[in-house]
SETORVEX-925310 format. One line per 4 residues: their letters; for each residue x, y, z of C-alpha. Coordinates in pm, whole numbers, plus 50000, padded with zeros to 5 digits. Layout:
<rs>
a> X,Y,Z; ...
</rs>
This chain:
<rs>
mnda> 50006,50000,49999; 50150,50325,49895; 50101,50666,50058; 49827,50772,49854
qlak> 49629,50448,49913; 49709,50473,50297; 49583,50822,50306; 49255,50721,50142
eilr> 49217,50442,50383; 49294,50675,50688; 49011,50903,50568; 48760,50629,50534
lsgg> 48829,50477,50860; 48829,50825,51035; 48463,50870,50937; 48508,51021,50590
esni> 48550,51376,50454; 48241,51500,50641; 48385,51398,50984; 48718,51586,50946
tavt> 48746,51955,51051; 49126,52007,51058; 49423,51820,50978; 49793,51876,51059
hcmt> 50113,51668,51146; 50403,51658,51358; 50730,51449,51347; 50539,51113,51375
rlrl> 50163,51157,51403; 49897,51252,51153; 49675,51480,51366; 49302,51506,51274
svkd> 49031,51702,51436; 48708,51501,51400; 48342,51600,51454; 48261,51270,51628
ngnv> 48527,51011,51756; 48245,50757,51745; 48273,50769,51368; 48631,50634,51384
kkse> 48698,50289,51335; 48995,50267,51558; 49080,49889,51532; 49071,49889,51158
lenl> 49301,50192,51161; 49552,50016,51383; 49569,49725,51143; 49650,49932,50832
pgvl> 49999,49860,50694; 50226,50136,50790; 50006,50252,51091; 50204,50200,51412
gvnq> 49930,50306,51651; 49616,50518,51715; 49546,50754,51991; 49223,50923,52057
vgsn> 49219,51240,52280; 48893,51373,52413; 48584,51353,52192; 48731,51505,51871
qlqv> 49112,51456,51847; 49256,51154,51654; 49631,51086,51626; 49751,50825,51370
ilgg> 50095,50728,51443; 50295,50686,51106; 50664,50741,51192; 50883,50872,50933
kvks> 50632,50866,50647; 50403,51101,50807; 50509,51400,50598; 50429,51211,50266
vhea> 50093,51063,50398; 49982,51411,50514; 50063,51549,50159; 49852,51288,50008
fvpl> 49574,51331,50276; 49519,51710,50239; 49383,51698,49873; 49136,51450,49989
vklq> 48947,51678,50220; 48793,52032,50134; 48856,52245,50430; 48849,52618,50460
gnnl> 49172,52811,50478; 49396,52757,50798; 49187,52444,50897; 49428,52236,50665
nssd> 49702,52306,50914; 49532,52413,51228; 49670,52281,51565; 49471,52032,51741
sqak> 49498,52247,52038; 49230,52471,51889; 48976,52176,51843; 48690,52236,52065
tnif> 48671,52015,52377; 48410,51962,52640; 48440,52102,52986; 48502,51753,53136
nrfl> 48772,51674,52896; 48936,52012,52979; 48915,51964,53350; 49091,51621,53311
etvs> 49366,51782,53080; 49409,52048,53348; 49443,51817,53642; 49697,51604,53453
sifs> 49904,51915,53342; 49911,52033,53710; 49984,51722,53895; 50208,51524,53657
pvlp> 50512,51766,53702; 50463,51722,54080; 50464,51363,54098; 50832,51313,54186
viig> 50778,51521,54490; 50457,51323,54587; 50620,50991,54532; 50938,51074,54704
agll> 50776,51220,55011; 50521,50915,55027; 50789,50645,54993; 51015,50820,55241
kgvl> 50730,50820,55496; 50688,50446,55425; 51058,50391,55490; 51043,50587,55816
falm> 50734,50364,55927; 50933,50041,55823; 51225,50148,56031; 50992,50213,56335
fanl> 50835,49871,56293; 51170,49706,56291; 51269,49906,56603; 51558,50058,56430
vqpe> 51441,50409,56479; 51274,50535,56806; 51011,50818,56780; 51199,51028,57028
self> 51525,51013,56848; 51696,51287,56649; 51714,51056,56347; 51332,51010,56355
gfln> 51291,51381,56375; 51506,51446,56063; 51344,51172,55860; 50994,51291,55959
ifsd> 51080,51640,55841; 51212,51514,55522; 50899,51316,55442; 50668,51573,55578
agfy> 50819,51859,55379; 50698,51732,55025; 50332,51720,55154; 50339,52037,55381
flpi> 50480,52255,55102; 50274,52084,54834; 50077,52406,54769; 50412,52579,54636
flay> 50479,52287,54391; 50128,52299,54273; 50132,52677,54239; 50437,52656,54001
ssgi> 50263,52401,53782; 49943,52578,53791; 50102,52889,53686; 50230,52732,53379
rfkc> 49916,52568,53307; 49703,52892,53352; 49954,53089,53148; 50062,53326,53421
npyl> 50389,53393,53608; 50476,53063,53786; 50703,53232,54019; 50441,53487,54130
agml> 50210,53185,54177; 50486,53038,54402; 50483,53354,54603; 50106,53343,54651
agim> 50157,52989,54793; 50438,53111,55016; 50216,53388,55148; 49951,53120,55231
lhpn> 50207,52894,55413; 50415,53182,55590; 50476,53093,55953; 50383,53449,56068
liam> 50054,53434,55900; 49994,53102,56072; 50099,53252,56401; 49850,53536,56352
mgas> 49571,53309,56250; 49634,53085,56549; 49619,53387,56774; 49283,53515,56640
ttlr> 48990,53348,56455; 48935,53666,56251; 49190,53896,56098; 49147,54222,55889
flgi> 49348,54346,55585; 49237,54700,55515; 48894,54618,55650; 48871,54285,55457
piis> 48799,54000,55688; 49059,53712,55658; 48917,53372,55783; 49182,53164,55993
msyg> 49269,52857,55796; 49563,52616,55765; 49674,52588,55402; 49973,52324,55462
ssvi> 49934,52015,55241; 49620,52173,55092; 49544,52109,54725; 49236,52298,54586
piif> 49291,52637,54749; 49604,52706,54566; 49491,52583,54230; 49188,52807,54238
gvlf> 49399,53093,54372; 49642,53065,54094; 49355,53058,53840; 49205,53375,53980
msyv> 49555,53531,53988; 49597,53457,53608; 49296,53687,53540; 49430,53957,53750
ekfv> 49767,53948,53598; 49622,53953,53252; 49412,54255,53361; 49684,54452,53494
nkil> 49901,54376,53205; 49636,54518,52970; 49577,54843,53157; 49952,54929,53230
pail> 50174,55098,52959; 50465,54856,52859; 50720,55072,53029; 50570,55023,53372
rtvf> 50480,54640,53358; 50818,54497,53483; 50778,54677,53821; 50406,54727,53861
vpll> 50255,54402,53729; 50394,54186,53994; 50321,54449,54272; 49957,54512,54176
tmli> 49895,54136,54092; 49996,54033,54435; 49841,54316,54630; 49498,54233,54454
tapi> 49521,53861,54461; 49664,53771,54797; 49391,53936,55009; 49109,53804,54790
vlat> 49249,53448,54800; 49298,53466,55176; 48942,53615,55230; 48732,53406,54997
igpl> 48893,53153,54755; 49125,52987,54994; 48869,52922,55257; 48615,52802,55012
gkil> 48877,52572,54849; 48970,52435,55192; 48607,52364,55276; 48549,52194,54961
gdai> 48880,51989,54991; 48783,51880,55343; 48430,51784,55226; 48586,51563,54957
gagi> 48821,51397,55208; 48537,51340,55457; 48315,51188,55172; 48585,50943,55102
maly> 48630,50848,55471; 48256,50822,55508; 48231,50586,55208; 48508,50360,55365
mspf> 48327,50337,55690; 48007,50211,55516; 47928,49872,55351; 47920,50043,55014
rvva> 48302,50044,55000; 48335,49691,54873; 48109,49780,54568; 48323,50096,54515
gvli> 48648,49883,54547; 48526,49636,54289; 48403,49899,54050; 48732,50094,54050
gagm> 48959,49797,54049; 48763,49653,53744; 48722,49986,53573; 49071,50143,53606
pflv> 49196,50030,53268; 48903,50220,53112; 48963,50526,53333; 49338,50529,53218
magm> 49225,50509,52855; 48992,50795,52891; 49240,50997,53095; 48983,51005,53375
htgl> 49220,50841,53631; 49408,51189,53663; 49097,51300,53856; 49186,51059,54141
gpvm> 49507,51234,54230; 49366,51539,54395; 49117,51329,54594; 49395,51092,54717
lqti> 49629,51381,54819; 49331,51552,55002; 49248,51249,55225; 49625,51214,55300
akyg> 49639,51581,55397; 49341,51571,55606; 49365,51213,55760; 49729,51097,55684
kdyi> 49621,50802,55488; 49450,50712,55159; 49228,50418,55049; 49217,50453,54673
lglq> 49571,50358,54588; 49528,50002,54706; 49250,49973,54447; 49465,50107,54172
vasn> 49735,49870,54263; 49506,49573,54238; 49432,49668,53878; 49803,49715,53804
saqa> 49856,49364,53932; 49584,49220,53727; 49739,49373,53421; 50085,49244,53511
gsaw> 49935,48883,53560; 49751,48894,53232; 50064,49017,53048; 50279,48744,53194
avyf> 50028,48483,53069; 50045,48642,52733; 50418,48630,52748; 50423,48252,52815
rtkn> 50169,48172,52555; 50249,48389,52243; 50444,48240,51960; 50536,48571,51793
rkfk> 50902,48629,51888; 50896,49003,51828; 50558,49051,52018; 50696,48821,52297
slvn> 50983,49071,52344; 50743,49357,52371; 50507,49174,52625; 50814,49082,52843
aaav> 50902,49436,52898; 50542,49540,52933; 50490,49263,53210; 50804,49347,53403
satl> 50705,49723,53400; 50349,49642,53517; 50482,49430,53807; 50682,49717,53903
gite> 50374,49937,53887; 50385,50123,53530; 50110,49979,53331; 50083,50186,53027
palf> 50307,49953,52810; 50089,49652,52919; 49760,49828,52862; 49840,50012,52534
gvhl> 50089,49768,52391; 49924,49422,52499; 49583,49439,52626; 49421,49693,52392
rlkk> 49596,49523,52111; 49459,49175,52202; 49137,49308,52352; 49017,48965,52485
tlip> 49282,48991,52774; 49101,49299,52914; 48831,49045,53053; 49076,48882,53280
vcig> 49225,49211,53378; 48888,49352,53487; 48786,49048,53672; 49120,49019,53869
ggig> 49128,49399,53933; 48782,49390,54057; 48825,49098,54298; 49150,49258,54415
ggia> 48991,49587,54462; 48705,49442,54660; 48944,49265,54893; 49144,49584,54942
affk> 48840,49795,55015; 48675,49522,55243; 48985,49524,55484; 49048,49910,55412
vesl> 49387,49880,55288; 49555,50215,55358; 49861,50384,55213; 50065,50647,55355
gvat> 50131,50844,55045; 50077,50833,54665; 50297,50634,54420; 50236,50327,54237
gpii> 50275,49958,54280; 50251,49676,54351; 50638,49641,54388; 50746,50015,54392
glpl> 50488,50132,54632; 50551,49848,54909; 50678,50088,55166; 50363,50304,55148
flgp> 50148,50028,55283; 50350,49916,55581; 50111,49921,55870; 49811,49721,56013
tfvw> 49663,49658,55662; 49991,49549,55487; 49909,49177,55482; 49579,49253,55312
yvis> 49747,49476,55065; 49985,49186,54963; 49688,48938,54945; 49472,49177,54737
fmia> 49718,49252,54462; 49871,48867,54471; 49485,48737,54421; 49444,49001,54144
fvva> 49758,48873,53970; 49684,48508,53999; 49316,48551,53888; 49412,48746,53583
filt> 49695,48504,53500; 49479,48185,53526; 49168,48344,53346; 49401,48461,53062
nilg> 49524,48100,53016; 49173,47958,53039; 49005,48209,52803; 49297,48234,52571
fedi> 49351,48521,52304; 49396,48545,51939; 49775,48542,51893; 49935,48786,51646
peet> 50083,48580,51366; 50451,48681,51283; 50375,48728,50919; 50120,49001,50989
edtp> 50356,49206,51206; 50392,49543,51022; 50741,49686,50982; 50740,50036,51134
agsg> 50781,50314,50879; 51100,50486,50892; 51224,50726,50611; 51088,50515,50344
esis> 51411,50333,50256; 51446,49960,50291; 51724,49838,50490; 51810,49469,50501
vntl> 51831,49342,50834; 52144,49145,50745; 52330,49485,50650; 52273,49634,51004
vdqe> 52555,49630,51247; 52575,49702,51628; 52540,50061,51691; 52619,50305,51970
vfsp> 52400,50623,52002; 52557,50897,52203; 52355,51161,52384; 52214,51446,52174
lsge> 52151,51659,52479; 52284,51742,52823; 52036,51668,53114; 51862,51432,53350
iikl> 51773,51074,53214; 51394,50977,53231; 51259,50650,53162; 51048,50643,52837
edvn> 50767,50479,53028; 50753,50760,53269; 50693,51011,52971; 50343,51184,52999
dkvf> 50250,51100,52632; 50101,50763,52557; 50249,50737,52216; 50601,50770,52355
sakm> 50555,50565,52693; 50386,50284,52511; 50670,50270,52275; 50441,50297,51962
mgdg> 50726,50487,51792; 51003,50263,51916; 51216,50193,52221; 51448,50454,52353
iair> 51508,50694,52645; 51398,51046,52743; 51602,51342,52858; 51480,51643,53064
pseg> 51731,51899,52899; 51949,52128,53109; 52060,52317,52805; 51863,52409,52482
kvfa> 52090,52239,52237; 52066,51922,52013; 52377,51763,51883; 52427,51482,51622
pfdg> 52445,51150,51825; 52646,50983,51544; 52771,51018,51193; 52488,51013,50937
vvea> 52234,51218,50762; 51923,51430,50832; 51628,51236,50723; 51354,51479,50824
afet> 51340,51845,50938; 51007,51989,50956; 50894,52358,50947; 50781,52342,51309
khal> 51146,52272,51402; 51061,52077,51714; 51194,51752,51598; 51455,51580,51373
glks> 51472,51250,51201; 51833,51110,51174; 51989,50813,51022; 52339,50679,51091
hdgc> 52566,50529,50817; 52505,50202,50997; 52130,50216,50932; 52015,50321,51284
evvv> 51705,50554,51262; 51666,50805,51546; 51392,51069,51621; 51478,51348,51863
hvgl> 51146,51522,51974; 51209,51829,52185; 50910,51871,52422; 50571,51722,52434
dtve> 50307,51854,52191; 50543,52139,52099; 50437,52087,51728; 50169,52344,51842
lkgk> 50435,52616,51899; 50477,52623,51508; 50852,52679,51536; 50839,52958,51801
gfhv> 51137,52910,52032; 51337,52691,51791; 51632,52742,51554; 51734,52454,51321
hvkq> 52096,52466,51193; 52036,52193,50935; 51794,52076,50662; 51674,51754,50528
gdai> 51947,51563,50348; 52243,51735,50523; 52517,51508,50619; 52606,51519,50995
akgd> 52896,51420,51210; 52890,51321,51573; 52884,51641,51787; 52748,51884,51529
llle> 52504,52138,51656; 52170,52052,51484; 51915,52246,51682; 51875,52514,51937
fnmd> 51569,52576,52154; 51466,52834,52419; 51378,52625,52724; 51205,52915,52931
eitq> 50994,53021,52635; 50863,52671,52571; 50815,52611,52945; 50626,52949,52990
agyd> 50410,52860,52704; 50275,52564,52902; 50481,52270,52727; 50689,52011,52899
iitp> 51035,52019,52751; 51117,51640,52829; 51282,51527,52512; 51230,51147,52379
vlit> 51507,51006,52195; 51355,50715,51993; 51499,50429,51787; 51233,50411,51534
nthm> 51367,50080,51373; 51375,49903,51705; 51242,49591,51537; 51585,49555,51368
ydsi> 51775,49528,51700; 51795,49222,51936; 51862,49438,52235; 51896,49803,52335
dktt> 52112,49872,52633; 52034,50206,52800; 52273,50416,53003; 52231,50371,53372
qkqv> 52351,50732,53445; 52116,50974,53601; 52262,51267,53440; 52433,51287,53088
kfgd> 52623,51534,52885; 52602,51564,52517; 52843,51311,52370; 52802,51059,52646
sllk> 52714,50712,52554; 52333,50690,52568; 52225,50365,52394; 52400,50035,52276
laan> 52212,49860,52008; 52280,49494,51920; 52181,49438,51554; 51923,49157,51473
kg> 52149,48857,51368; 51844,48672,51208
</rs>
């Protein structure tokens, strides 16, 4: 099937011309805005030769992952649809989404950057309790005092971290947002509130409240601040903005937040926490546990699982424990059990390798590779996953399995569950695992024949596997190493475009990772497709969804077809400009022809400089 035929099939399975309102593309994805996702035949799209995956976002966004051939398919697709003006290249960020979808996107963008703090603080609290139970640390000791401070700090100062990410999301100054949180947590303000139930600021009554560890007040406070900042910017002449915008923004925002928004948010948050606790004191908790444990895969598919994060944090802030994480872990464990069953039964060698990685990842607690790479692909395995997760969730709910923080599991989050319900935590996730494993073997699944495995599209060139040699890919950036599974984009985390690694840059420069050629350089400048002289195909994708910036903040030094040598400067980008625009600068480095390699060894370093060894690829000897 050539590019023109593929474009016609994508249009047909996307609901036809009448269902398309806009079309654009980035480095790897054909992005379609559709009137109704219900008219999209997703499973048939996924089975088209050359299509590596399909991702539906909200009710009207469709992403067809095509790899290196996306540009040529886009060129063949555009003449097939009659759209007005800029709609041919409009960003999918302009597509209308309903209020619920916007809410979920907002929650995800605010909480995702803060997860390392939440996870680190929670696990540290679990380690502290483990040391206490083992009588290695006494509550009256200095060591206990220090460790308690270390673990509490992340939760107590959580409003500051949430303020920064909220500032980015609501497109206001994130440092001013952090200052607002600092005001709410200032020890002198706490002392003043402790001494009096009612304070006044220029006659405005300030209600005494404690905002440590709170979630909702600061998010709504920063949302309000974003409108104040825009208003002040609008009425002041440019010459005065540098000094007077921060001053007036804070003088207007802080009193109103302390007088109204903060207390209302705190009351709402406490009510949510009290509601969860009341549910867990009632017989209905088992029903809730079964429903959440069984339905978690579908919540993740819809992006709705992000809405549970604030609820979990709120109950921890109010009561020091959470009951929802145990239900999620039961679902994770069921996905792991079913994936291991698939691993032992599949006859497809390439698929077996993918399933192995996904099963290990799910056992640790990261389920996206298993969900999107295995269960959604096989579909029938979702039945054992839901049954196992429902049973495990029901057990966790019945025995009120509690966690000390928010992370993931079953393995990674073990320290969070140390306490009186730890045994039931282990029993709940083990039963979920075993039930899903056994049912997958009993019910079976339709294996993927080796001959129907599609070869991921690269540049359009055909490379014989036998001509490929072992390859070392050097780091194209300096920064912090991030596991690809931890990237907040399902296309990358589920490895739809291939395996690899991600880097959070410390410098806005991309260098050549080997000697080779530039295969693709787009007008949007946010990504490059590179090919080594030895046949390795690499995509360096700067940031997530940065195609929407349309080149703003990027400067490319090469063009398609240029020869490159290891260490050549290829691309520069303004990290502050991209971040302030609300985009994550985490940069995936992907091997798009992963299938041609038997193994990919990734660096174990936490930090790399450009030119350091990043990936070692062993060529397929078959």
